[in-house]
C-alpha positions as CSV (number, residue, x, y, z in Angstrom):
1,M,-0.1,0.0,0.0
2,R,2.8,2.3,1.0
3,K,4.6,1.7,-2.5
4,I,1.5,2.6,-4.3
5,M,0.6,5.7,-2.2
6,S,4.7,6.9,-3.2
7,I,4.2,6.1,-6.9
8,A,1.1,8.1,-6.9
9,L,2.6,11.2,-4.8
10,A,5.6,11.1,-6.9
11,G,3.5,11.3,-10.2
12,V,1.6,13.9,-8.9
13,V,4.9,15.9,-7.9
14,C,6.2,15.4,-11.2
15,G,3.1,16.5,-13.3
16,A,2.7,19.7,-10.8
17,S,6.4,20.8,-11.6
18,L,6.0,20.2,-15.3
19,T,2.7,22.5,-15.2
20,M,4.8,25.1,-13.4
21,A,7.6,25.0,-15.9
22,T,5.6,25.4,-18.7
23,A,3.6,28.5,-17.3
24,A,7.0,30.0,-16.7
25,D,8.2,29.5,-20.0
26,A,4.9,30.7,-21.7
27,A,5.0,33.9,-19.0
28,A,8.7,34.5,-20.1
29,A,7.6,34.4,-23.9
30,G,5.2,37.2,-23.5
31,Q,7.2,39.6,-21.6
32,V,9.0,42.7,-23.0
33,P,12.8,43.0,-22.8
34,R,13.9,45.3,-19.9
35,C,16.0,47.6,-22.0
36,V,15.2,51.2,-20.5
37,K,16.5,52.1,-17.5
38,V,15.7,55.2,-15.2
39,R,18.8,56.9,-14.3
40,K,17.4,60.2,-12.6
41,Y,14.1,62.2,-12.2
42,F,14.7,66.1,-12.1
43,S,13.2,69.5,-12.9
44,Q,14.6,72.3,-14.6
45,G,13.2,75.5,-15.7
46,G,9.7,74.6,-14.8
47,Q,9.8,71.4,-16.7
48,R,9.8,67.7,-15.6
49,Y,12.5,65.4,-17.0
50,V,13.4,62.1,-16.7
51,R,16.9,60.6,-17.5
52,L,16.6,57.1,-19.8
53,T,19.2,54.8,-20.8
54,N,19.0,52.0,-23.1
55,L,20.6,49.0,-21.9
56,C,20.3,46.7,-24.8
57,A,23.0,47.2,-27.3
58,Q,21.5,45.3,-29.9
59,R,17.9,46.9,-30.5
60,P,15.9,49.9,-29.7
61,A,13.7,50.1,-26.7
62,C,10.3,51.6,-26.4
63,Y,8.7,53.1,-23.1
64,T,5.9,54.7,-21.6
65,I,6.2,57.2,-18.7
66,V,3.5,56.8,-16.6
67,V,1.9,59.9,-15.3
68,P,-1.2,60.1,-12.8
69,H,-4.2,61.7,-14.2
70,A,-2.5,62.6,-17.6
71,A,-1.9,61.2,-21.3
72,D,1.3,58.9,-20.7
73,P,4.1,60.2,-22.8
74,R,5.7,57.3,-24.9
75,G,8.6,57.3,-26.9
76,R,11.8,55.2,-28.2
77,L,15.5,54.9,-27.7
78,P,18.0,54.0,-30.2
79,K,20.2,51.4,-29.5
80,G,22.8,52.3,-26.4
81,A,21.5,55.7,-25.9
82,T,21.0,58.0,-23.0
83,K,18.4,60.7,-23.3
84,D,16.7,63.3,-21.0
85,V,12.9,63.3,-22.1
86,R,10.5,65.8,-21.0
87,Y,7.3,64.6,-20.1
88,G,5.3,67.6,-18.3
89,T,5.5,71.0,-15.9
90,T,6.2,71.2,-12.4
91,A,2.5,72.3,-12.0
92,G,1.6,68.8,-13.0
93,P,2.3,65.5,-11.3
94,R,5.5,63.7,-11.0
95,A,5.8,60.5,-13.0
96,L,5.0,57.3,-11.2
97,Y,7.3,55.1,-13.2
98,V,8.6,54.0,-16.5
99,K,7.4,51.1,-18.3
100,N,9.0,49.1,-20.9
101,V,6.6,48.3,-23.8
102,A,7.1,46.3,-27.1
103,C,7.9,48.3,-30.2
């Protein structure tokens, strides 16, 4: 009886690990490469800026700057570039984060 239970338990564990591995592969396939990195948020002359760097040397990267209660500015960075992006005025809200999106 113990042998049957151990075989059944081993089958359940193997099936569960296979299902989890398949789900992880599917989730990784749908993700966008994490190329855009925020270096700095700053204000200058009444405008808000974010300094972005493309960490991927082989491809351009696309991003969306998430700003509450405003249209989210979108853009594209060339391979390996660093750029200051203006996204609003100091009277408006500050950006929450920068999201990597597919080009």
